[in-house]
C-alpha positions, 0 to 999 in steps of 0.5 A: 555347185549351185545351178539355176534351175529353169525360171531361175535368174542366173547367177551371172544375171544377179552379179551383173544386177549387183553390180549395177546397184541393186541390193536385192540381187546381191543379197540373193547371190549371197544366200545362194553361195553362202555355204558353198562359202563356208564349205570352202573356208571351213575346210582350208582353215579347218578351224570352225570359228575361224572359218566362219571369220573367213566366211563373213570376209569372203561374203564382204569381198563379194559385196565389195568387189562384185563391180569388178565381175566381168563375166569372162568366167562363171560367178561360180569361178570368180566365188571360188577365188574370193573364198580362197583368198579369204580363206588364206588371208584368215590363216595369216590373220587369225583375227576377226576384222571389224565389220560396217556399212551396209554391204557388210550388213548384207554380208554379216546377216548371210554369215549369221544364217551359216553360223545358226544352220551349222554342219547340217545346211550345206549344199557343198556336202560330199562323201568326204563331209559324211558324219563318221568320217568328218572328224577323221578327214579334218584330222587328215587335212591338217597334215596337208600342206597349205598350197596342197590342201587348198587345191585338194579342197577346190578339186574334191570338195567344191569339184571345180576342174583343173582349168577353173582351178588354175584360174583361181589360184593364178597358177599354170595348170601342171602346177595344178594337177601336181598340187592335187596328186601330192595332197591327195597322196598325203591324204591318202596317207594320212587316212591309212586308206589307199583308195582315198580321194584316188580319182574323182571326189565320188571315190573320197571316203 
């Protein structure tokens, strides 16, 4: 997860500036987190073109909704809620929504950078994204029911804690833990590896 380096403006500072109409702050936020949004969308949607559509819609949602970020949670928690909703909407929609307007231009530009960079540019890269394992994991994730897959992606790819996932999905903490455990069980079975995704994400294949 992107963290501010010494001397670097924090996500929260950029978000507040963007909420006040600072276009450059919005552009910096989108550029900083575009790969994270795409990584979540790709693992939830499991189709490259649809994931790019979901990524662009997620970036548009950030652009349009930045004024509602109130700073009570980390910006990245709020961002993952937006990205997850965009991915779930894409699964239901399966079509591209027309894009117009100046905020849309900012988001579309960031989305185009994801498409151009492809899989080689992904700071959300984890052991679950290893080149040799990627196709196997994608195929295995496709066998995990959607609600469980989302929880596993947020835990083991996005590295959110259970409390953050509960906030993102707006479900009780116990429900999150149950979904993660059940999703990991299905994923382990699909991968044929009893140790896969057991415990923390560093134990994923």
